[in-house]
N, C-alpha and C positions, 0 to 999 in steps of 0.2 A: 359362393357366399350365397346361404339363403338365412330369411330371417321372418321369423312371427311378426308381422305386421297389427297396430292395434286394431281394436273389435269390430267388426263391421266391413272391414276390407279384405278383396280377396288374396291370394297366397301371392308372393312376390317370386318370380322367376327370370332368372337369365335364359334367353334363347340365342345360342348363337350357332349358325349354320353349320355343321359337321363335315369337312371335306378337306382334304390333302392340301387344296390350293383352288384360288379362283381368281379371275380378273374382275377387279371392281373400280370404280372412278372416284377419285377423291378431287372435289372440283369438277374440272372436266378432264382431267387428267386420267388415263387408265393406270393402274397401278394393280401388281401382281403380287397377291400377298398370300403367306402360308399360312392355314390354320389348324388347331389342335384339331384331331379328330374324335376326342371324347364328349363332344357337344356341349362342353361348360366353359368357363372362361378361366383362362390363365391369367390370374390377377396380376404375378410377378411381371408378366410380358407387356404390360401397359404401364408406358410409364410418360407421362404429360408435363413433369415438372420442366420449370422454364418456358411451359406454351401459353402464347397468349389463346384467348377465347374470345373471337371475333364474329365466327357466323359459322354454321353447321356445315357449311360446304368446306370447310378445312378440317374436319372430323370425320374419319370410319365411321360405319357401323358400330363395330366393335369398341370403339372410343366412347360413342355416344350411350352404348348400351354400359359400360363400365363407370360411366359417369351417374348415370340414373341407378345402377346397383349402389354404389358408394353412397349416393343419397339418401336412399331407403335404408342403408345400415348406419347412418348420422341420425335421421328419425327414430329408429329404432333405440339406440342410446339416448336421445333427448328425451323419449318417453319415457323411458327408466331411469333417467335422472343419471348416467354415466358419465363422468367429466371426459371431454374429447378436445382438452385445449392444449394441442400438440405445437400449435405455432406461438408460443407464448414469446414475446419478446420480438414480434413481428408488428408492421403496421401497412394500414392501405390508405391510399388517397381515392375519395368519392366525388368523381366531379359530374356534378348535375348541372347541364346548360337546360334541362327539361325536369321539372320536378316530379316528384311520384313519391305515394304512399306506399306501396308493395316493395317496390326496386329499393326503395332505401332503407327501409325498415329492414329486410331480409339483408342486405349487405351487411349492417350495422350488428344487428344480432346475430350473423354467422360470425362475424369477426368475432364480436365479444365471446362466442362461446368457442371459438377457436384459441382464443387465448391472446387474440390481437387489438390494437389499436386501430382507431378509423378516426379519419377527418373528412367532414364534409365541405365540401366545396360548391355554393350554390351558385347561382349567375351572378350575383355582384361578390361574390369573395374569390372571382377567379379571373386572372388575366388573359385565361387563354383564348387567341384568336382576335383580341381587342389592342393590349397594348405588350404582347407577348404573343410568339408564334407558338403554332401547336409544338413544331419540332424542339423549341426550346424550353417548352412546357416540360414535355416528356422529359427532357434530359435534366431538368432541375428537379423534379419528383421523384425520378429513379435516383436520385442521390441522397433521398430522405422517406421514402418509403420502399417496399418491396413488393407493391401491386399497385396497379392502376385501374380504378373503373371509369370507365365513359358513359355519360346517358344524354342523349342530345339531339342533334341533327343527322348531317350526310355521314354516311359510312365513310367517305374518305377521310374523316375527322379519326376517326379512332383507329382505322388503317396507319395514317400518318403518327398517331401516338404510339402505336405498337411499333412501328418503323423505326421511331428514333429513342425509345423507351429503353431500358438494359433490364427491365422487369417485366413480369407477366402483365399484360392490359385486359380487361373483361368488358366487352360490350352488354350494357344496361339498357341498354335500346339506341336505336338508331333510326333513320327514315325509311332505312331498306331490310334491318333484320332485328329480329327480336329473340337471340338464340336463348340467354336463360329464361325467359318464358316458354320456349320449346322443351327444355329439359323436364321443368316444374308439370307441364301438360303430358308429358310422356309418363312421368312416374304416376301423375293422377291415373291414365291410362291402364299403366300395369297394375296398380291397386285395383282397379274396378274390373278389368277384363282378363290379366293375367300374363297378356302377350301382347306385342306389337303385328306380328304378321297377320296379314288380309284385313287390320282393322280399317274401315271406313271413316273417315272425317270429311263433311262435309262441312264447307266452310262458305255461311250465307253472308254476301253484301259486298264490301268493297275488296277486291284482293290484289287490288295493285300494290301496297306497301308493307309495311314490315310483317304483319300476320300474316298475309296471305301470302308472298313470299316464302316465309320460314316455314309455315305448315308446307307449303308445296316442295322445299328442301326436305323438311323431315319425313313427308311421307314417302318422298323417293329415295332418299335414303336407309329405312327403318323397314322396307317390303310393305308398306301401307298402302291405301288407296286415299288418293287425296281428290275430293271433286268440290271445285268453286263454282258457287249458284249465285251467278249476277250478270248484268249487262254484258257485252263484249267490252264496250270500252273499258269497264272496269276489273279486266282480266290485266294476271301478270304480263311483265315485258315479254317478247317472244323468246329474246335471247334465254333469258331465265327459264321459259319453259323447254326450249331443247336441251340445256342442260340437266334440268330435271327428268325429260326423257330419259335420256343417258343412264343417270343414277337409278331409275326407276328398271329400267329396262336390266339392268346388272343387278339390281336388290329383289327383284318379284316384285315390285310395286304397279301401280298405277295411277295415271294422271289423265281428269277428264274435267270438262267445262261445260254448264249447265245455262240456258237463260231461262229456261223452264223449271222454278224452284222444286216443283212437286217431282218433278224427273229425277233432278240432282241429289235429292233429299233420302231415294227410295232405298231402304235395306241400310242407312247409316247406322253407325255404332256410336258416332261422336256428332253432333251437332254443335257447330262451333261458330260465334260470330264476336264481331268487335263495333265501337262505335261508328257511327257511320260520317261524323265530323269532329276534326280537332280543334282544342280551344283555340282560339283567337282568329279562326277562320271566319269570313265575312258572312252576312247574311243572305246575300246570294247564293252562297255555298249550301248554308243551310236548306234552302228552300229547293235547289237543285237535287241534291242528295236525296232527300224526303220524297222527292216526287218518284225520283229513279229508282230505289233502294228499298221503297216500303214493301215491294212483291216478294222481298228476300227476309221481310222481319219474321223472327222465330216466334212462333206461336203453337197455338196446341194441334192446329192442323197440320205444320208441319212435324211436329214431335210425333203425332200418331202416324203420319206417311213413313217416317223413317223406321217407326217399329216401336214394339214393347220395351226391347234391351237399350236402345238409344237412349244417352245421356246428354245433357246440357252442358257447355261449358263455355267460358268468357274470361276473357283476361282482366276485365274490369279498369276502371270504373264502367256502370252501365246506365243508360237512362231507360231504366224499366218503370218508374215512377216519376214524379215531380216533386220528390223531397229534397232536391237540392235546389241550391239557390239558381243555377244555370237551366235545371233542368224545367225548373217553374218559370223562368225568362222565356225562355225556346218554346216550352208547351204553351205559352198564353199567345205569343208571338206568331206560332205557325201551327196552332191547332191539334195537338197531339198530346196524348197522355202517357204512351209507352212509344219506345222508336225503336231499337234495332230486335228487343226482346220484350214479349209482355209480361207484365208481374206474375202473372199466373204461372208460367214455364218457369219464372227466375226463383221464383218460392217453392216450388213444387220439388218432390221427392226424386226426380230424375235430375235435378240440377245439383251439380259438385262442385259449385264455384268456389266456395271457401274451403275444400279441401284441397284444390286447385291453388290458390293464393297462399295458404299456408305452406305448400310443395315449392314455392319460392323459395324461401327461406332457406330449406334443407337441400336444394339442388345446388345454388348458390353457394353454399357451404362446402360443398362436393366439388364446384369447379375451383374456390380458393384453394381447398387442401389440395388437392390434386395438382394444380400449375403450381404451387408452393412446396409441393413434397411431403405435405403432413400424409397421405395416405400410404407412405412407404415405412412410416415410423412403427 
């Protein structure tokens, strides 16, 4: 399936290795898969109905590519005003223990476009983990809804929801992984560069948590190059590095770690960063992170080192100025005007952050549609 994208974007192509079969790794387990030899995607052979979407370690490169392609198709339909409400009569529960702009809006708009109703449960609107166990919540909601989204804290919570739910569960973000963001980022990379293989992503700053982990997994799965640019104490856990190295070896990817930011960003296609400090963390954490991560700020010098073709990406929100309450407060307290990225880079022509943000909705739509069976209609 190919389709013309909105003006200004590169053509979208799906590239799947053409071979009669090969050994891959799904999570850390080797699996032998037989592939088509025509180099194209066998759309009918990929059936994700009933699957949870908890982390990309659970999905094969072909399944990930399929979701990105499906998202591109839904994006094209939306731009052309073509209705795609194939899930009329279904309803989804959206559990948000951590608030969000992009994730909430993406799930709600995507659900509406697909013809579904959605119920938003904020931290004060659900008893999950407080007066009702995660297991009980999963079974209660499974009787009322056709799918459950969770955005919150430990990965073990969304994994337990999925264990006890009888409907698909989708990870909107945990401390460890952010898989829906990865699909949006992959769609953006396809639109900009036209392919995944060999694309180098230099991840700047704290690579220990959901975004650093998820990018390392994604690059290892999709035959891309992951370069973490951070002090060694900010690298991912060794066990995940070992798992991803196996995946990279199987899929033609690369994984590297650099304490020298200029070395790690050299030749990058994508320069990526995230906020250095999460909301609610104490002042001593702000002070420590600013001191240790300032050499990894994305600025013009970093982008020039990456090269002319490089684009800037960020999952947002970003501290690129002081035009927010928290930015102004912390900027005055710690003496900065910009943090993980300069305003010059953020607002430049090389920044694709708003294209990336829009793609959250299209890719989340693809996840819900595929796991609820709309893509087979």
